[in-house]
N, C-alpha and C positions, 0 to 999 in steps of 0.2 A: 385556775388550774384545770377545771373540767372543760372549759372552752378550748384550751390548748390541746387536751386529749381528743376532743371531738374533731378539731381541725386536723390533727395528725391522722386520725382514723379515716377521714374522708379524703385526705391527700395521698394516702397509700394506694399504689396501683395493685389491683387484685391480680394474682397470677392466672394466666390462661390455663384452662383445664387440659388443653392439648400440648402445653409446653411451648407455645408459640411466642414469638417476640415481634415487635414491629419490624417490617422488612427494611433492610438497609440497602441503599443504592450507592454503588461505587462507579465513578467515571474514570476511565483509563484513557488519558490523552496521549497522542503522539508527541514526543518531545521535539524541541527545536533541533537537536542533534539528529534525530531520526529523519525529520523533514528535509534536512540539509544533505541527506545521502544521495539525492538526485536533484537536478535543477528545476524539475517540473512544477513544484509547489512554492518555490522561493525566488526564482529568477525570472523576471518579466520578459527577458529575451527569449524564453522558451514558451511564450504564449503563442508563437508561430513556429512550427517545426516543418522542416523540408527534408525530403529524401530523394535521391536520384538513383536510378537502377543502371545496371550494366547493359540494359537493353534500350536505353535512351528515354525511359519514362521518368517523369518528375511528379511527385505528389507533395502538396503543401497543405498542412493542417493548421487551423487556428483555434485556439481555446475559446469555447463559448461560455463555459461556466466551471466553477469549482464548487462542489457540494461537500458539506461536512455532515455525515450521518453517523449512526451508531449501530454496532452489532451488539445485540442483547444476549446475555447468557444468564440463566437462572441457576442459583446455587442454594445450598442448604435445604435439602429436599424432604422436609416433613410434609406429606400430602395434605395434612389438615391445616397447614399454615400458609401465609403469604411468604413466598420465597424471596431471599435476598437476590439482588440483580447486579451484574457487572455490565456496564455499557462501555464498549471499546470504540474509540473514534476511528472513522473511515473518511479519508479525503479522496475525492474522485474528480479528476479533470475530464471533461467531455470536450472533444475536438470536432470541428466540422471540416470537411474536405473542401478547399477552395480552388485547388488545381489538381487535375488528374483523377485517378480512381483508387480509393483505398480508405482505410479506417485507422484511427489511432485513438487510444484511450489509456489512461493511467489511473490506478487505484492504489492508495497506500493505506493499509489497515493495521491498526494496533493489534487486532486479532480478527480472523475470519473463522469459519466453522472448524478449521483444522489447525491453523498455524498462527503463531504470534509474530508481529512486526514484519508483515509481508508486503512487498510491492508487486503489483500485477500490471504487466504491460500487454496491451492488445494492439498488434500491428497487422492490418489486413486479415483480421479474424484468426490470427495465430497468437496464442497466449504464452507469455513467459512469466515465471515467478522467480523472485529472489528475496531473501530476507534482508531488510535494511541493515541489520547488524553484520551481514556478510560482506557488504561493500567495504573495500579497503582492508579486509581481513586477509593478511598474507598467508595464513595457514589454511584458508579455505581451499578445497580441491579445485574450485573453478577460478581461483585467482590466477591471473596471468602476469601481473606486473606491468612493465612498460612494453607496449607493442606498437608496431607501425602498420597502418592500413591505408592504402592509396597514398603513400608517401607522407602521411601525417602521423606524428608520434602522439600516442595517447598514454598518459600516465596512470598507474594503478588500475589496470583494467581487469575485468573478469567477464565470464560468459554465462549465458543461461540457454538451455535447450527447451524447445517446446515438448509437449508430451510424446510426440512421435520420435523425437531425437533427430529429425531430418532438417529442422530449421534452428539456427543458432543466432542469438544476438550477442553483441559485444557492447559493454557499457562501462562507464566509470562515474564517479561522483560529479565531475565537472560537466560532462557532455550528455549524461543519460545514455540512451541507446544511440550509438553512432555507426554501427555496422551490422547488417543482417545478412546471413547466408541462408538462402532458401534452396536446399538441395533437392527438394521435390520438384520445383519449377525451374531450377537452374537460373535463379535470379539472385543478384547481390544488390542490396540497397545500402547506400552510403548517406549519412547525414550531411546536409549542406548548410547547416545553420551558421 
């Protein structure tokens, strides 16, 4: 009986004087449904992306790698303790330019410093953001429905403006970005995938 008491005494965890607990780490992954909101991370046909401009230029980008990293956020802030942490998955496609002059990059984040479930597109150093949950959301103010661009019909389309509001991209779940109007430089880029 005494042996059982001694065993129980030594097996009890002593409370931390600061009220701390062992830090807990949470991993928040992008779901399959979220990744399928654009073709860039799920469709190998989009490992090569091509755009033609109304000025006769063509740019072709080829995916060089996909990184999966994590955005870390610390929570439960007792300064005397080790904080709990949330790690949010970030997928990032890097593309190399194999024809023409330009840049293309796609990042899909479960969370970044400001937003949840965001897709960031970088086309020729112009950044567009859209929430993955907004794609196909018919009630979203940027939802356009079915539209025609260059005699091609695109279903369930929406748009995103850059920060200046002078460059707009059109996209949908099937084609990703398929049309870009750059009103600063008077250029229209059309996907030729």
